[in-house]
mmCIF file of the N, C-alpha and C atoms, coordinates in Angstrom:
data_MODEL
# 
_entry.id   MODEL 
# 
loop_
_atom_site.group_PDB 
_atom_site.id 
_atom_site.type_symbol 
_atom_site.label_atom_id 
_atom_site.label_alt_id 
_atom_site.label_comp_id 
_atom_site.label_asym_id 
_atom_site.label_entity_id 
_atom_site.label_seq_id 
_atom_site.pdbx_PDB_ins_code 
_atom_site.Cartn_x 
_atom_site.Cartn_y 
_atom_site.Cartn_z 
_atom_site.occupancy 
_atom_site.B_iso_or_equiv 
_atom_site.pdbx_formal_charge 
_atom_site.auth_seq_id 
_atom_site.auth_comp_id 
_atom_site.auth_asym_id 
_atom_site.auth_atom_id 
_atom_site.pdbx_PDB_model_num 
ATOM 1   N N  . UNK A 1 1  ? 64.375 61.338 -120.689 1.00 0.00 ? 1  UNK A N  1 
ATOM 2   C CA . UNK A 1 1  ? 65.585 61.285 -119.907 1.00 0.00 ? 1  UNK A CA 1 
ATOM 3   C C  . UNK A 1 1  ? 65.726 59.910 -119.240 1.00 0.00 ? 1  UNK A C  1 
ATOM 4   N N  . UNK A 1 2  ? 66.927 59.390 -119.262 1.00 0.00 ? 2  UNK A N  1 
ATOM 5   C CA . UNK A 1 2  ? 67.190 58.071 -118.710 1.00 0.00 ? 2  UNK A CA 1 
ATOM 6   C C  . UNK A 1 2  ? 67.307 58.192 -117.165 1.00 0.00 ? 2  UNK A C  1 
ATOM 7   N N  . UNK A 1 3  ? 66.863 57.187 -116.483 1.00 0.00 ? 3  UNK A N  1 
ATOM 8   C CA . UNK A 1 3  ? 66.908 57.179 -115.002 1.00 0.00 ? 3  UNK A CA 1 
ATOM 9   C C  . UNK A 1 3  ? 68.003 56.267 -114.485 1.00 0.00 ? 3  UNK A C  1 
ATOM 10  N N  . UNK A 1 4  ? 68.446 56.450 -113.256 1.00 0.00 ? 4  UNK A N  1 
ATOM 11  C CA . UNK A 1 4  ? 69.402 55.529 -112.670 1.00 0.00 ? 4  UNK A CA 1 
ATOM 12  C C  . UNK A 1 4  ? 68.910 54.098 -112.689 1.00 0.00 ? 4  UNK A C  1 
ATOM 13  N N  . UNK A 1 5  ? 67.610 53.900 -112.486 1.00 0.00 ? 5  UNK A N  1 
ATOM 14  C CA . UNK A 1 5  ? 67.025 52.542 -112.488 1.00 0.00 ? 5  UNK A CA 1 
ATOM 15  C C  . UNK A 1 5  ? 67.196 51.895 -113.861 1.00 0.00 ? 5  UNK A C  1 
ATOM 16  N N  . UNK A 1 6  ? 67.051 52.659 -114.924 1.00 0.00 ? 6  UNK A N  1 
ATOM 17  C CA . UNK A 1 6  ? 67.224 52.128 -116.255 1.00 0.00 ? 6  UNK A CA 1 
ATOM 18  C C  . UNK A 1 6  ? 68.698 51.759 -116.515 1.00 0.00 ? 6  UNK A C  1 
ATOM 19  N N  . UNK A 1 7  ? 69.640 52.605 -116.048 1.00 0.00 ? 7  UNK A N  1 
ATOM 20  C CA . UNK A 1 7  ? 71.032 52.290 -116.221 1.00 0.00 ? 7  UNK A CA 1 
ATOM 21  C C  . UNK A 1 7  ? 71.373 51.000 -115.447 1.00 0.00 ? 7  UNK A C  1 
ATOM 22  N N  . UNK A 1 8  ? 70.827 50.888 -114.265 1.00 0.00 ? 8  UNK A N  1 
ATOM 23  C CA . UNK A 1 8  ? 71.018 49.686 -113.456 1.00 0.00 ? 8  UNK A CA 1 
ATOM 24  C C  . UNK A 1 8  ? 70.513 48.462 -114.190 1.00 0.00 ? 8  UNK A C  1 
ATOM 25  N N  . UNK A 1 9  ? 69.343 48.549 -114.761 1.00 0.00 ? 9  UNK A N  1 
ATOM 26  C CA . UNK A 1 9  ? 68.776 47.402 -115.519 1.00 0.00 ? 9  UNK A CA 1 
ATOM 27  C C  . UNK A 1 9  ? 69.647 47.064 -116.717 1.00 0.00 ? 9  UNK A C  1 
ATOM 28  N N  . UNK A 1 10 ? 70.128 48.066 -117.431 1.00 0.00 ? 10 UNK A N  1 
ATOM 29  C CA . UNK A 1 10 ? 70.986 47.801 -118.606 1.00 0.00 ? 10 UNK A CA 1 
ATOM 30  C C  . UNK A 1 10 ? 72.241 47.060 -118.184 1.00 0.00 ? 10 UNK A C  1 
ATOM 31  N N  . UNK A 1 11 ? 72.853 47.475 -117.082 1.00 0.00 ? 11 UNK A N  1 
ATOM 32  C CA . UNK A 1 11 ? 74.062 46.794 -116.618 1.00 0.00 ? 11 UNK A CA 1 
ATOM 33  C C  . UNK A 1 11 ? 73.769 45.371 -116.190 1.00 0.00 ? 11 UNK A C  1 
ATOM 34  N N  . UNK A 1 12 ? 72.676 45.185 -115.403 1.00 0.00 ? 12 UNK A N  1 
ATOM 35  C CA . UNK A 1 12 ? 72.276 43.835 -114.952 1.00 0.00 ? 12 UNK A CA 1 
ATOM 36  C C  . UNK A 1 12 ? 71.942 42.911 -116.132 1.00 0.00 ? 12 UNK A C  1 
ATOM 37  N N  . UNK A 1 13 ? 71.373 43.471 -117.164 1.00 0.00 ? 13 UNK A N  1 
ATOM 38  C CA . UNK A 1 13 ? 70.996 42.649 -118.324 1.00 0.00 ? 13 UNK A CA 1 
ATOM 39  C C  . UNK A 1 13 ? 72.262 42.127 -119.070 1.00 0.00 ? 13 UNK A C  1 
ATOM 40  N N  . UNK A 1 14 ? 73.372 42.849 -118.949 1.00 0.00 ? 14 UNK A N  1 
ATOM 41  C CA . UNK A 1 14 ? 74.547 42.436 -119.710 1.00 0.00 ? 14 UNK A CA 1 
ATOM 42  C C  . UNK A 1 14 ? 75.715 41.956 -118.880 1.00 0.00 ? 14 UNK A C  1 
ATOM 43  N N  . UNK A 1 15 ? 75.563 41.911 -117.542 1.00 0.00 ? 15 UNK A N  1 
ATOM 44  C CA . UNK A 1 15 ? 76.699 41.577 -116.678 1.00 0.00 ? 15 UNK A CA 1 
ATOM 45  C C  . UNK A 1 15 ? 76.118 40.988 -115.360 1.00 0.00 ? 15 UNK A C  1 
ATOM 46  N N  . UNK A 1 16 ? 76.562 39.773 -114.979 1.00 0.00 ? 16 UNK A N  1 
ATOM 47  C CA . UNK A 1 16 ? 76.103 39.276 -113.709 1.00 0.00 ? 16 UNK A CA 1 
ATOM 48  C C  . UNK A 1 16 ? 76.691 40.090 -112.558 1.00 0.00 ? 16 UNK A C  1 
ATOM 49  N N  . UNK A 1 17 ? 75.828 40.549 -111.678 1.00 0.00 ? 17 UNK A N  1 
ATOM 50  C CA . UNK A 1 17 ? 76.236 41.441 -110.577 1.00 0.00 ? 17 UNK A CA 1 
ATOM 51  C C  . UNK A 1 17 ? 75.835 40.849 -109.246 1.00 0.00 ? 17 UNK A C  1 
ATOM 52  N N  . UNK A 1 18 ? 76.769 40.842 -108.301 1.00 0.00 ? 18 UNK A N  1 
ATOM 53  C CA . UNK A 1 18 ? 76.430 40.451 -106.914 1.00 0.00 ? 18 UNK A CA 1 
ATOM 54  C C  . UNK A 1 18 ? 75.860 41.643 -106.172 1.00 0.00 ? 18 UNK A C  1 
ATOM 55  N N  . UNK A 1 19 ? 76.314 42.841 -106.585 1.00 0.00 ? 19 UNK A N  1 
ATOM 56  C CA . UNK A 1 19 ? 75.836 44.075 -105.936 1.00 0.00 ? 19 UNK A CA 1 
ATOM 57  C C  . UNK A 1 19 ? 75.927 45.187 -106.984 1.00 0.00 ? 19 UNK A C  1 
ATOM 58  N N  . UNK A 1 20 ? 74.941 46.060 -107.032 1.00 0.00 ? 20 UNK A N  1 
ATOM 59  C CA . UNK A 1 20 ? 74.949 47.125 -108.005 1.00 0.00 ? 20 UNK A CA 1 
ATOM 60  C C  . UNK A 1 20 ? 74.139 48.302 -107.463 1.00 0.00 ? 20 UNK A C  1 
ATOM 61  N N  . UNK A 1 21 ? 74.805 49.451 -107.410 1.00 0.00 ? 21 UNK A N  1 
ATOM 62  C CA . UNK A 1 21 ? 74.150 50.698 -107.026 1.00 0.00 ? 21 UNK A CA 1 
ATOM 63  C C  . UNK A 1 21 ? 74.389 51.714 -108.150 1.00 0.00 ? 21 UNK A C  1 
ATOM 64  N N  . UNK A 1 22 ? 73.367 52.397 -108.537 1.00 0.00 ? 22 UNK A N  1 
ATOM 65  C CA . UNK A 1 22 ? 73.466 53.442 -109.567 1.00 0.00 ? 22 UNK A CA 1 
ATOM 66  C C  . UNK A 1 22 ? 72.706 54.676 -109.105 1.00 0.00 ? 22 UNK A C  1 
ATOM 67  N N  . UNK A 1 23 ? 73.379 55.839 -109.212 1.00 0.00 ? 23 UNK A N  1 
ATOM 68  C CA . UNK A 1 23 ? 72.727 57.106 -108.922 1.00 0.00 ? 23 UNK A CA 1 
ATOM 69  C C  . UNK A 1 23 ? 73.050 58.059 -110.047 1.00 0.00 ? 23 UNK A C  1 
ATOM 70  N N  . UNK A 1 24 ? 72.275 59.132 -110.150 1.00 0.00 ? 24 UNK A N  1 
ATOM 71  C CA . UNK A 1 24 ? 72.601 60.100 -111.193 1.00 0.00 ? 24 UNK A CA 1 
ATOM 72  C C  . UNK A 1 24 ? 71.452 61.064 -111.456 1.00 0.00 ? 24 UNK A C  1 
ATOM 73  N N  . UNK A 1 25 ? 71.699 61.981 -112.365 1.00 0.00 ? 25 UNK A N  1 
ATOM 74  C CA . UNK A 1 25 ? 70.751 63.063 -112.640 1.00 0.00 ? 25 UNK A CA 1 
ATOM 75  C C  . UNK A 1 25 ? 70.093 63.007 -114.004 1.00 0.00 ? 25 UNK A C  1 
ATOM 76  N N  . UNK A 1 26 ? 70.264 61.853 -114.687 1.00 0.00 ? 26 UNK A N  1 
ATOM 77  C CA . UNK A 1 26 ? 69.679 61.731 -116.024 1.00 0.00 ? 26 UNK A CA 1 
ATOM 78  C C  . UNK A 1 26 ? 70.693 61.848 -117.156 1.00 0.00 ? 26 UNK A C  1 
ATOM 79  N N  . UNK A 1 27 ? 71.841 62.452 -116.879 1.00 0.00 ? 27 UNK A N  1 
ATOM 80  C CA . UNK A 1 27 ? 72.923 62.523 -117.843 1.00 0.00 ? 27 UNK A CA 1 
ATOM 81  C C  . UNK A 1 27 ? 74.230 61.987 -117.283 1.00 0.00 ? 27 UNK A C  1 
ATOM 82  N N  . UNK A 1 28 ? 74.502 62.305 -116.050 1.00 0.00 ? 28 UNK A N  1 
ATOM 83  C CA . UNK A 1 28 ? 75.726 61.870 -115.384 1.00 0.00 ? 28 UNK A CA 1 
ATOM 84  C C  . UNK A 1 28 ? 75.350 60.870 -114.281 1.00 0.00 ? 28 UNK A C  1 
ATOM 85  N N  . UNK A 1 29 ? 76.058 59.754 -114.300 1.00 0.00 ? 29 UNK A N  1 
ATOM 86  C CA . UNK A 1 29 ? 75.702 58.663 -113.376 1.00 0.00 ? 29 UNK A CA 1 
ATOM 87  C C  . UNK A 1 29 ? 76.967 58.159 -112.646 1.00 0.00 ? 29 UNK A C  1 
ATOM 88  N N  . UNK A 1 30 ? 76.718 57.637 -111.452 1.00 0.00 ? 30 UNK A N  1 
ATOM 89  C CA . UNK A 1 30 ? 77.768 57.002 -110.673 1.00 0.00 ? 30 UNK A CA 1 
ATOM 90  C C  . UNK A 1 30 ? 77.272 55.577 -110.352 1.00 0.00 ? 30 UNK A C  1 
ATOM 91  N N  . UNK A 1 31 ? 78.195 54.621 -110.422 1.00 0.00 ? 31 UNK A N  1 
ATOM 92  C CA . UNK A 1 31 ? 77.829 53.224 -110.170 1.00 0.00 ? 31 UNK A CA 1 
ATOM 93  C C  . UNK A 1 31 ? 78.882 52.538 -109.310 1.00 0.00 ? 31 UNK A C  1 
ATOM 94  N N  . UNK A 1 32 ? 78.411 51.657 -108.433 1.00 0.00 ? 32 UNK A N  1 
ATOM 95  C CA . UNK A 1 32 ? 79.255 50.737 -107.694 1.00 0.00 ? 32 UNK A CA 1 
ATOM 96  C C  . UNK A 1 32 ? 78.825 49.359 -108.198 1.00 0.00 ? 32 UNK A C  1 
ATOM 97  N N  . UNK A 1 33 ? 79.793 48.620 -108.754 1.00 0.00 ? 33 UNK A N  1 
ATOM 98  C CA . UNK A 1 33 ? 79.455 47.370 -109.418 1.00 0.00 ? 33 UNK A CA 1 
ATOM 99  C C  . UNK A 1 33 ? 80.361 46.241 -108.841 1.00 0.00 ? 33 UNK A C  1 
ATOM 100 N N  . UNK A 1 34 ? 79.722 45.175 -108.395 1.00 0.00 ? 34 UNK A N  1 
ATOM 101 C CA . UNK A 1 34 ? 80.426 44.011 -107.900 1.00 0.00 ? 34 UNK A CA 1 
ATOM 102 C C  . UNK A 1 34 ? 80.047 42.831 -108.801 1.00 0.00 ? 34 UNK A C  1 
ATOM 103 N N  . UNK A 1 35 ? 81.024 42.250 -109.484 1.00 0.00 ? 35 UNK A N  1 
ATOM 104 C CA . UNK A 1 35 ? 80.730 41.154 -110.403 1.00 0.00 ? 35 UNK A CA 1 
ATOM 105 C C  . UNK A 1 35 ? 81.824 40.089 -110.357 1.00 0.00 ? 35 UNK A C  1 
ATOM 106 N N  . UNK A 1 36 ? 81.440 38.815 -110.380 1.00 0.00 ? 36 UNK A N  1 
ATOM 107 C CA . UNK A 1 36 ? 82.451 37.761 -110.458 1.00 0.00 ? 36 UNK A CA 1 
ATOM 108 C C  . UNK A 1 36 ? 83.243 37.797 -111.773 1.00 0.00 ? 36 UNK A C  1 
ATOM 109 N N  . UNK A 1 37 ? 82.686 38.440 -112.789 1.00 0.00 ? 37 UNK A N  1 
ATOM 110 C CA . UNK A 1 37 ? 83.357 38.530 -114.088 1.00 0.00 ? 37 UNK A CA 1 
ATOM 111 C C  . UNK A 1 37 ? 84.607 39.427 -114.025 1.00 0.00 ? 37 UNK A C  1 
ATOM 112 N N  . UNK A 1 38 ? 84.747 40.198 -112.929 1.00 0.00 ? 38 UNK A N  1 
ATOM 113 C CA . UNK A 1 38 ? 85.897 41.079 -112.796 1.00 0.00 ? 38 UNK A CA 1 
ATOM 114 C C  . UNK A 1 38 ? 87.146 40.347 -112.284 1.00 0.00 ? 38 UNK A C  1 
ATOM 115 N N  . UNK A 1 39 ? 86.964 39.116 -111.847 1.00 0.00 ? 39 UNK A N  1 
ATOM 116 C CA . UNK A 1 39 ? 88.118 38.363 -111.333 1.00 0.00 ? 39 UNK A CA 1 
ATOM 117 C C  . UNK A 1 39 ? 89.184 38.226 -112.402 1.00 0.00 ? 39 UNK A C  1 
ATOM 118 N N  . UNK A 1 40 ? 90.430 38.524 -112.025 1.00 0.00 ? 40 UNK A N  1 
ATOM 119 C CA . UNK A 1 40 ? 91.563 38.367 -112.958 1.00 0.00 ? 40 UNK A CA 1 
ATOM 120 C C  . UNK A 1 40 ? 91.695 39.522 -113.940 1.00 0.00 ? 40 UNK A C  1 
ATOM 121 N N  . UNK A 1 41 ? 90.836 40.537 -113.841 1.00 0.00 ? 41 UNK A N  1 
ATOM 122 C CA . UNK A 1 41 ? 90.896 41.682 -114.748 1.00 0.00 ? 41 UNK A CA 1 
ATOM 123 C C  . UNK A 1 41 ? 91.367 42.920 -113.987 1.00 0.00 ? 41 UNK A C  1 
ATOM 124 N N  . UNK A 1 42 ? 92.149 43.744 -114.642 1.00 0.00 ? 42 UNK A N  1 
ATOM 125 C CA . UNK A 1 42 ? 92.552 45.013 -114.033 1.00 0.00 ? 42 UNK A CA 1 
ATOM 126 C C  . UNK A 1 42 ? 91.386 46.018 -114.109 1.00 0.00 ? 42 UNK A C  1 
ATOM 127 N N  . UNK A 1 43 ? 91.553 47.177 -113.515 1.00 0.00 ? 43 UNK A N  1 
ATOM 128 C CA . UNK A 1 43 ? 90.472 48.122 -113.478 1.00 0.00 ? 43 UNK A CA 1 
ATOM 129 C C  . UNK A 1 43 ? 89.990 48.556 -114.868 1.00 0.00 ? 43 UNK A C  1 
ATOM 130 N N  . UNK A 1 44 ? 90.946 48.784 -115.775 1.00 0.00 ? 44 UNK A N  1 
ATOM 131 C CA . UNK A 1 44 ? 90.545 49.183 -117.157 1.00 0.00 ? 44 UNK A CA 1 
ATOM 132 C C  . UNK A 1 44 ? 89.712 48.094 -117.784 1.00 0.00 ? 44 UNK A C  1 
ATOM 133 N N  . UNK A 1 45 ? 90.148 46.849 -117.645 1.00 0.00 ? 45 UNK A N  1 
ATOM 134 C CA . UNK A 1 45 ? 89.384 45.725 -118.226 1.00 0.00 ? 45 UNK A CA 1 
ATOM 135 C C  . UNK A 1 45 ? 88.012 45.584 -117.591 1.00 0.00 ? 45 UNK A C  1 
ATOM 136 N N  . UNK A 1 46 ? 87.934 45.842 -116.289 1.00 0.00 ? 46 UNK A N  1 
ATOM 137 C CA . UNK A 1 46 ? 86.623 45.784 -115.617 1.00 0.00 ? 46 UNK A CA 1 
ATOM 138 C C  . UNK A 1 46 ? 85.686 46.847 -116.172 1.00 0.00 ? 46 UNK A C  1 
ATOM 139 N N  . UNK A 1 47 ? 86.210 48.069 -116.347 1.00 0.00 ? 47 UNK A N  1 
ATOM 140 C CA . UNK A 1 47 ? 85.376 49.133 -116.867 1.00 0.00 ? 47 UNK A CA 1 
ATOM 141 C C  . UNK A 1 47 ? 84.974 48.872 -118.321 1.00 0.00 ? 47 UNK A C  1 
ATOM 142 N N  . UNK A 1 48 ? 85.881 48.277 -119.104 1.00 0.00 ? 48 UNK A N  1 
ATOM 143 C CA . UNK A 1 48 ? 85.550 47.956 -120.472 1.00 0.00 ? 48 UNK A CA 1 
ATOM 144 C C  . UNK A 1 48 ? 84.430 46.917 -120.509 1.00 0.00 ? 48 UNK A C  1 
ATOM 145 N N  . UNK A 1 49 ? 84.426 46.002 -119.536 1.00 0.00 ? 49 UNK A N  1 
ATOM 146 C CA . UNK A 1 49 ? 83.358 45.011 -119.471 1.00 0.00 ? 49 UNK A CA 1 
ATOM 147 C C  . UNK A 1 49 ? 82.015 45.670 -119.199 1.00 0.00 ? 49 UNK A C  1 
ATOM 148 N N  . UNK A 1 50 ? 82.002 46.688 -118.341 1.00 0.00 ? 50 UNK A N  1 
ATOM 149 C CA . UNK A 1 50 ? 80.763 47.418 -118.059 1.00 0.00 ? 50 UNK A CA 1 
ATOM 150 C C  . UNK A 1 50 ? 80.300 48.158 -119.328 1.00 0.00 ? 50 UNK A C  1 
ATOM 151 N N  . UNK A 1 51 ? 81.238 48.804 -120.022 1.00 0.00 ? 51 UNK A N  1 
ATOM 152 C CA . UNK A 1 51 ? 80.911 49.489 -121.271 1.00 0.00 ? 51 UNK A CA 1 
ATOM 153 C C  . UNK A 1 51 ? 80.350 48.510 -122.270 1.00 0.00 ? 51 UNK A C  1 
ATOM 154 N N  . UNK A 1 52 ? 80.916 47.291 -122.305 1.00 0.00 ? 52 UNK A N  1 
ATOM 155 C CA . UNK A 1 52 ? 80.394 46.257 -123.214 1.00 0.00 ? 52 UNK A CA 1 
ATOM 156 C C  . UNK A 1 52 ? 78.949 45.929 -122.879 1.00 0.00 ? 52 UNK A C  1 
ATOM 157 N N  . UNK A 1 53 ? 78.657 45.808 -121.578 1.00 0.00 ? 53 UNK A N  1 
ATOM 158 C CA . UNK A 1 53 ? 77.297 45.514 -121.149 1.00 0.00 ? 53 UNK A CA 1 
ATOM 159 C C  . UNK A 1 53 ? 76.327 46.619 -121.554 1.00 0.00 ? 53 UNK A C  1 
ATOM 160 N N  . UNK A 1 54 ? 76.780 47.866 -121.536 1.00 0.00 ? 54 UNK A N  1 
ATOM 161 C CA . UNK A 1 54 ? 75.921 48.978 -121.901 1.00 0.00 ? 54 UNK A CA 1 
ATOM 162 C C  . UNK A 1 54 ? 75.808 49.166 -123.399 1.00 0.00 ? 54 UNK A C  1 
ATOM 163 N N  . UNK A 1 55 ? 76.749 48.671 -124.133 1.00 0.00 ? 55 UNK A N  1 
ATOM 164 C CA . UNK A 1 55 ? 76.722 48.729 -125.602 1.00 0.00 ? 55 UNK A CA 1 
ATOM 165 C C  . UNK A 1 55 ? 76.590 50.168 -126.115 1.00 0.00 ? 55 UNK A C  1 
ATOM 166 N N  . UNK A 1 56 ? 75.739 50.357 -127.124 1.00 0.00 ? 56 UNK A N  1 
ATOM 167 C CA . UNK A 1 56 ? 75.634 51.669 -127.791 1.00 0.00 ? 56 UNK A CA 1 
ATOM 168 C C  . UNK A 1 56 ? 74.922 52.687 -126.874 1.00 0.00 ? 56 UNK A C  1 
ATOM 169 N N  . UNK A 1 57 ? 74.306 52.235 -125.799 1.00 0.00 ? 57 UNK A N  1 
ATOM 170 C CA . UNK A 1 57 ? 73.641 53.182 -124.859 1.00 0.00 ? 57 UNK A CA 1 
ATOM 171 C C  . UNK A 1 57 ? 74.690 54.157 -124.272 1.00 0.00 ? 57 UNK A C  1 
ATOM 172 N N  . UNK A 1 58 ? 75.919 53.697 -124.174 1.00 0.00 ? 58 UNK A N  1 
ATOM 173 C CA . UNK A 1 58 ? 76.949 54.557 -123.579 1.00 0.00 ? 58 UNK A CA 1 
ATOM 174 C C  . UNK A 1 58 ? 77.202 55.762 -124.468 1.00 0.00 ? 58 UNK A C  1 
ATOM 175 N N  . UNK A 1 59 ? 77.001 55.668 -125.723 1.00 0.00 ? 59 UNK A N  1 
ATOM 176 C CA . UNK A 1 59 ? 77.214 56.804 -126.632 1.00 0.00 ? 59 UNK A CA 1 
ATOM 177 C C  . UNK A 1 59 ? 75.937 57.601 -126.882 1.00 0.00 ? 59 UNK A C  1 
ATOM 178 N N  . UNK A 1 60 ? 74.805 56.930 -126.792 1.00 0.00 ? 60 UNK A N  1 
ATOM 179 C CA . UNK A 1 60 ? 73.547 57.582 -127.164 1.00 0.00 ? 60 UNK A CA 1 
ATOM 180 C C  . UNK A 1 60 ? 72.752 58.154 -125.963 1.00 0.00 ? 60 UNK A C  1 
ATOM 181 N N  . UNK A 1 61 ? 72.588 57.351 -124.932 1.00 0.00 ? 61 UNK A N  1 
ATOM 182 C CA . UNK A 1 61 ? 71.725 57.714 -123.813 1.00 0.00 ? 61 UNK A CA 1 
ATOM 183 C C  . UNK A 1 61 ? 72.485 58.197 -122.581 1.00 0.00 ? 61 UNK A C  1 
ATOM 184 N N  . UNK A 1 62 ? 73.627 57.609 -122.322 1.00 0.00 ? 62 UNK A N  1 
ATOM 185 C CA . UNK A 1 62 ? 74.394 57.882 -121.104 1.00 0.00 ? 62 UNK A CA 1 
ATOM 186 C C  . UNK A 1 62 ? 75.589 58.767 -121.492 1.00 0.00 ? 62 UNK A C  1 
ATOM 187 N N  . UNK A 1 63 ? 75.588 59.954 -120.943 1.00 0.00 ? 63 UNK A N  1 
ATOM 188 C CA . UNK A 1 63 ? 76.638 60.913 -121.296 1.00 0.00 ? 63 UNK A CA 1 
ATOM 189 C C  . UNK A 1 63 ? 77.899 60.739 -120.492 1.00 0.00 ? 63 UNK A C  1 
ATOM 190 N N  . UNK A 1 64 ? 77.750 60.331 -119.233 1.00 0.00 ? 64 UNK A N  1 
ATOM 191 C CA . UNK A 1 64 ? 78.909 60.135 -118.349 1.00 0.00 ? 64 UNK A CA 1 
ATOM 192 C C  . UNK A 1 64 ? 78.580 59.086 -117.330 1.00 0.00 ? 64 UNK A C  1 
ATOM 193 N N  . UNK A 1 65 ? 79.543 58.205 -117.098 1.00 0.00 ? 65 UNK A N  1 
ATOM 194 C CA . UNK A 1 65 ? 79.371 57.182 -116.062 1.00 0.00 ? 65 UNK A CA 1 
ATOM 195 C C  . UNK A 1 65 ? 80.680 57.045 -115.314 1.00 0.00 ? 65 UNK A C  1 
ATOM 196 N N  . UNK A 1 66 ? 80.621 57.389 -114.054 1.00 0.00 ? 66 UNK A N  1 
ATOM 197 C CA . UNK A 1 66 ? 81.723 57.202 -113.128 1.00 0.00 ? 66 UNK A CA 1 
ATOM 198 C C  . UNK A 1 66 ? 81.460 55.892 -112.377 1.00 0.00 ? 66 UNK A C  1 
ATOM 199 N N  . UNK A 1 67 ? 82.451 54.993 -112.337 1.00 0.00 ? 67 UNK A N  1 
ATOM 200 C CA . UNK A 1 67 ? 82.170 53.726 -111.701 1.00 0.00 ? 67 UNK A CA 1 
ATOM 201 C C  . UNK A 1 67 ? 83.298 53.256 -110.809 1.00 0.00 ? 67 UNK A C  1 
ATOM 202 N N  . UNK A 1 68 ? 82.914 52.530 -109.793 1.00 0.00 ? 68 UNK A N  1 
ATOM 203 C CA . UNK A 1 68 ? 83.821 51.801 -108.927 1.00 0.00 ? 68 UNK A CA 1 
ATOM 204 C C  . UNK A 1 68 ? 83.480 50.353 -109.086 1.00 0.00 ? 68 UNK A C  1 
ATOM 205 N N  . UNK A 1 69 ? 84.481 49.535 -109.476 1.00 0.00 ? 69 UNK A N  1 
ATOM 206 C CA . UNK A 1 69 ? 84.232 48.131 -109.754 1.00 0.00 ? 69 UNK A CA 1 
ATOM 207 C C  . UNK A 1 69 ? 85.018 47.274 -108.759 1.00 0.00 ? 69 UNK A C  1 
ATOM 208 N N  . UNK A 1 70 ? 84.410 46.155 -108.364 1.00 0.00 ? 70 UNK A N  1 
ATOM 209 C CA . UNK A 1 70 ? 84.992 45.264 -107.377 1.00 0.00 ? 70 UNK A CA 1 
ATOM 210 C C  . UNK A 1 70 ? 84.687 43.811 -107.754 1.00 0.00 ? 70 UNK A C  1 
ATOM 211 N N  . UNK A 1 71 ? 85.639 42.930 -107.414 1.00 0.00 ? 71 UNK A N  1 
ATOM 212 C CA . UNK A 1 71 ? 85.309 41.510 -107.425 1.00 0.00 ? 71 UNK A CA 1 
ATOM 213 C C  . UNK A 1 71 ? 84.527 41.240 -106.144 1.00 0.00 ? 71 UNK A C  1 
ATOM 214 N N  . UNK A 1 72 ? 83.831 40.125 -106.047 1.00 0.00 ? 72 UNK A N  1 
ATOM 215 C CA . UNK A 1 72 ? 83.117 39.824 -104.771 1.00 0.00 ? 72 UNK A CA 1 
ATOM 216 C C  . UNK A 1 72 ? 84.091 39.739 -103.594 1.00 0.00 ? 72 UNK A C  1 
ATOM 217 N N  . UNK A 1 73 ? 85.291 39.222 -103.852 1.00 0.00 ? 73 UNK A N  1 
ATOM 218 C CA . UNK A 1 73 ? 86.254 39.092 -102.754 1.00 0.00 ? 73 UNK A CA 1 
ATOM 219 C C  . UNK A 1 73 ? 86.717 40.482 -102.278 1.00 0.00 ? 73 UNK A C  1 
ATOM 220 N N  . UNK A 1 74 ? 87.007 41.370 -103.220 1.00 0.00 ? 74 UNK A N  1 
ATOM 221 C CA . UNK A 1 74 ? 87.430 42.734 -102.844 1.00 0.00 ? 74 UNK A CA 1 
ATOM 222 C C  . UNK A 1 74 ? 86.303 43.466 -102.122 1.00 0.00 ? 74 UNK A C  1 
ATOM 223 N N  . UNK A 1 75 ? 85.067 43.261 -102.587 1.00 0.00 ? 75 UNK A N  1 
ATOM 224 C CA . UNK A 1 75 ? 83.939 43.925 -101.951 1.00 0.00 ? 75 UNK A CA 1 
ATOM 225 C C  . UNK A 1 75 ? 83.770 43.448 -100.535 1.00 0.00 ? 75 UNK A C  1 
ATOM 226 N N  . UNK A 1 76 ? 83.998 42.176 -100.270 1.00 0.00 ? 76 UNK A N  1 
ATOM 227 C CA . UNK A 1 76 ? 83.850 41.590 -98.930  1.00 0.00 ? 76 UNK A CA 1 
ATOM 228 C C  . UNK A 1 76 ? 84.899 42.151 -97.968  1.00 0.00 ? 76 UNK A C  1 
ATOM 229 N N  . UNK A 1 77 ? 86.026 42.591 -98.489  1.00 0.00 ? 77 UNK A N  1 
ATOM 230 C CA . UNK A 1 77 ? 87.090 43.130 -97.641  1.00 0.00 ? 77 UNK A CA 1 
ATOM 231 C C  . UNK A 1 77 ? 86.828 44.568 -97.201  1.00 0.00 ? 77 UNK A C  1 
ATOM 232 N N  . UNK A 1 78 ? 85.875 45.214 -97.785  1.00 0.00 ? 78 UNK A N  1 
ATOM 233 C CA . UNK A 1 78 ? 85.610 46.610 -97.510  1.00 0.00 ? 78 UNK A CA 1 
ATOM 234 C C  . UNK A 1 78 ? 85.034 46.843 -96.142  1.00 0.00 ? 78 UNK A C  1 
# 
């Protein structure tokens, strides 16, 4: 079973992150992701970028991923 720490590592390996939190039960995960690569992208494009970072793991190992994505500037306003 995949762990939240592994999902976090997979995202970090494929996407520069200023902040990243991942929790979950081995099949369903939740993530808060802050990346400068999200600048100028809408929410769908941001999520697509995370899926790109996860690659085939999204279909094979990770059954569900709920995510909140932020640019560093939007994260700082919180």
